[in-house]
N, C-alpha and C positions, 0 to 999 in steps of 0.2 A: 609533476610536482604537486603536492597536496596544498590546497588553499585553506581548508578547515581541518583542524586536528582536535579530536576529543580523547582525553586521557583519563581512564578510570573514574568516570563521572558518577557520583552517588548523591542521592537526595532522600531525606526522610522528613516527614511532617509531624512525627511523634517522638522526637528526641532519640532517634535511632532504633526504636522498637521494630518498626516496619520500614524497609527500604523500598520506596516507590521506584527508585532507579538504583541499580546495584552494579558498580564498577563497569560501566559501559565505555568502550573504546572503539574508535573508528577514524578513518581519514576520508576526505572527499576532495577530489581533484577539481580544478577550475573548469567550469563549463559543463559539469556533469549533473545529472538528475538522480538524486537519491530518494527512495521512498521508504518510509517507516510504517510498518504494518503491525497489527496486534489487536487483541480484543480490548474491550473497555477495562481500564485499570492496569494495563500492561506497562504504562510509563511513557507513552508516546507524547502526550501533551507536556508532561514535566520535562522531558528531554528538550523539546523545542523551546520551552520557556527558559531553560537554562542557557541554551545557545543564544537566544534573543536578549538575554539579560533581564528577564522579568522575574527570575528566581535566582537565589544564590546557592551554589553547591555546598554540600557538607564536606565533600572531598572531590579531588580531581581537577582537571584543567580544561578550559575551552580556549583554543588558540586559533586566530585568524590571521593569515598572512604573516606568520611567525611572531605575532604579537599576542601576548596573553590577555584575554578579555575577562576571564573568570578563573579564580582559584580560591583557596582558603584565605589568602591575603589580599587578592586583587579583585576589584569589581568595577569594570567599566560600565557606565550608565548605558541603558538600552539605546537612547537617542544618539550615542557616540559610536555605536558599533558598526554602522553601515550594513545593517541586516534589515531587510524588508519583510513585512508580514502581511499575509492575506488570510483573513479570518473566515470561519465557517458562516457567520451571520453578517458578513460584509463589513460591519462596523463603520458604516458611512454616517456622517453627521446629517440628520434629517433636515435641519434648518439651513444647511449650506448647499449651494449649487454644486454641480459636477466640477466646475472649474475651481471653486473654493475648497471642495473636498480634496482634490488632487494637489492644490497649491499649499495645503496645510503643512506638509512636511518640507516644503522647499521655499517657504515665504521669505527667507533671507537671501535667496539667490536673485541676482540681477536679471537673469533671463527666464524668470519663472513662468511668464505667460507663453513664451516660446516653447518651453519644456512641456507645459500642459498640452499645447496644441500637438506637439510631437508624440507624446504618449497616447493621446486620444486617437490620433491617426493610426498608431501602432495597434491599438485594440479595436479599431473599426468603429469609433464613436465620434468622429469629427462632426461638429455642429451641435453637439449635445451639451456644450459648456454651460448654458443658462438653465438647464433642467434641474429639478430637484429629485432626490432618490425615489420619492413616492410616484414620480412620473415615469419611472423606468421599470422594465420587467426584471425578474430575478437574474436572468442571464446578463442583462445590461448592467445591473448593479454589481455583479461579480466582476465584470470587465472594468468598471470604474475602480473597484477596489484593487484590481491588479495594476491599473494605470497609476494609482496613488502610490502603491508599493514600489513600482519601477521608477517613478519620477526622480527620486534622489540618487539614482544609479547605484543600487546596493551591490555589494560584493556577493552576498548570499540572500536568496529569496526563499522564505518559508511559506508554504501554503498548508494551512491547517483545515483538513476536511472541506475543501472549497466547494465541492459539488454535492454535499449531503442534503442540501435543502432543495435540490432541483429534481424534476421528474426525469425518468430514464432517458427519453429521447433527447431532451435538452441537455442533460448531463453528458451524454456521449458526444454530442456536437460541440459543447463548450469545452470539454476536456481536450478534444482534438485541437480546437482553435487556440486555447490557452497555451498548450505545450508547443504549438507551432510558434507562438509569440515568444515563449521562453527560449526556444532554440534559436530564433532569429536574433534575439538580444545577446545570446551567449552567456547569460547570467547563470551562476551556479545555483541550483535549486534543491530544496528539501521539501518533499511532498508527504504529508501525513494523511493516511486513509485507513479505513477498516474494510474497504472494498478491494479485494484482491484482483479483480478485473482491471481496476484503475492501475494498480501497481504493476501488473504484468504488461500493460500496454504502453507505459510511458517511461519506465525506469532504465537507467544504466546499471543501477544496483539497488538491492532491496535489503533492508534490515528488518528482521523479525524479532519483536520484543514479546516476552512472556513473563509476567509477574516481576517486572523491573529488570530482568536480565536479557542480554542480547543472545538469542538462541542461534541465529545464523545471519551472516552478511555475505551475500552472493548475487550473481546475476539472476534474472528471472528464469533463464533456462536451467541454471544449476539448482535453484530452489525447487523448480517443478520436477526435475528429473533425478535429483540427488538430495532430497531433504535429509537433514541430520536427525530429526526427531519425528515421531508420529504427529505431533502438533503442527509442525511445519508442513508435513505431507497433507494433512487434512485442511489446511488453510486454502489451498489453491485449486481444489476440485473435490468432487464426491469420491470417497474411498470406501473400500470394504476392509474391515478388520477381521482377518481370518483367524479362526481357532485352529489348533493342531488337527482336530478331528475333521474339520471342513477341508483342510488341505489334503488330508489322507484320501478323501473321496476323489480328489483330482489326481491322486497318486504322486503328490508332491512330497519329497522327503523333509518333513518339518521337524524342528527341534523344540522341545518344551521350554528351552531357555531363551527363545527368540520370539519376538512379535513380528507378524507379517501383515503388510497392507498392499492393496492393489487399487489403482485408480479404476473406477467403473468404466472409464473410457478405454481401458486396456483390455477389457474382455473382448474375445473374438467369438463370432458365431459361425458355425459350419466352416471353419478353417482348420488347416493342419497346424496345431500348436504343440508346445512342449508338454503341457498338462491340460487335461480336458475331462469332461464328464457329460453324460446325457441328461438333459433337463426337460421338464414339461412346461410349456407356456401356459401361464395362468391368465394373463391379461395383456392387452396391447392398447396403449394410449397414443393417439396421434398428437404430436406436440408442434406440428408445423414443419420445422426443419428436420425432424427425426421422429422415430417411434420409440416410446418408452415401454420396454418389455419386462414384465415380471415373470420369473421362472422359479420352479421348484425342482430340486434334485431328488434322486431316489431316497436319500437319507433325510429328506424334509428340510433342507437348507434353502433359504429364499434369497434371491438376488434380483436386482433391477439393472437392466442393461439398455443402453441406447443403440439404435440401429437405423440404418436407412431403409431397411426392408420390414415388411409386415409378416410376422411369423405366427399369426393367429391360429390357435387350435393345432399346434404341431409339437412334436418332440424334436428338440434341437440339440446340437453339441455346442457347449460353451467351453471356452478355455482361455489360457494366457501363456505367454512365453517367459522364460527364465529372466531375461533382463528387465521385465516390467514389474516384478514384485520387489517391494521394499522390505529390508530386514532391519530390525532394531532390537537391541538388547532388551529383554523383558524386564520391566520395572517391578520390583517386589515391594508391596506396600507393608 
């Protein structure tokens, strides 16, 4: 059963001339993790602000547990929604201790000190109650922000680009730790990110936004293997946009009315494939876990392929199989 329901949500900041969010609808079941991805300006931040009650919709409905929180006529205040927020910049009070920061949203509860101790243990920061934010690392500050958001026992937890200020190694570690905590608590979560690796690794479902519209809502597996648009396909890994002439060189029966894309990871080297061509290796770069190979076909088409083998100074056969190529109706400008 759905906990959160979004019906035709729309928002504009210029009296309707430009819709930052355009008739977005989806449902989220209790205990699930939904990730929202899209480039800057796609409407991600506006969507979560509407859910959290920080913006009012021009049209549409936000419903939580069968209670309308936002509509054209109804606007429940943010602090009354039982929606937790973890911000990109942590948003901790610098003059307050860890305990005081976490206690801020639960100061009226009689068991607030016990609850602070409970969430600090949950995020692995027991004993940090008296420290100030400047005495913590970036990862520790993010865990305090998570503890503060979890303290009131929210029905929905929203994480807005929570790892964007962290280095790669810390980011991967903290991402794993935070989502282990989220799954342990069973809280329903909405995760906003521009990093598709984040999205693929933690999500039960993913929504792709583009220019305010929801382009696709599916599992990570479905988005990766059955994207609905070229934009969705290109979000999740490097792709080749084939022209009709390029595909003819592979002896692929291409149509002028269709656009074709292939993930570079779907190229095969020296294998029996449905469609193939001989290519000359131009360069090989050792990338640690793989070799990055640049090749040129007899018609002068250039491709970059990843392989576990070094094919330096060789002519090789490159190809792909029918199920691996994506077909999209060609857009006429």
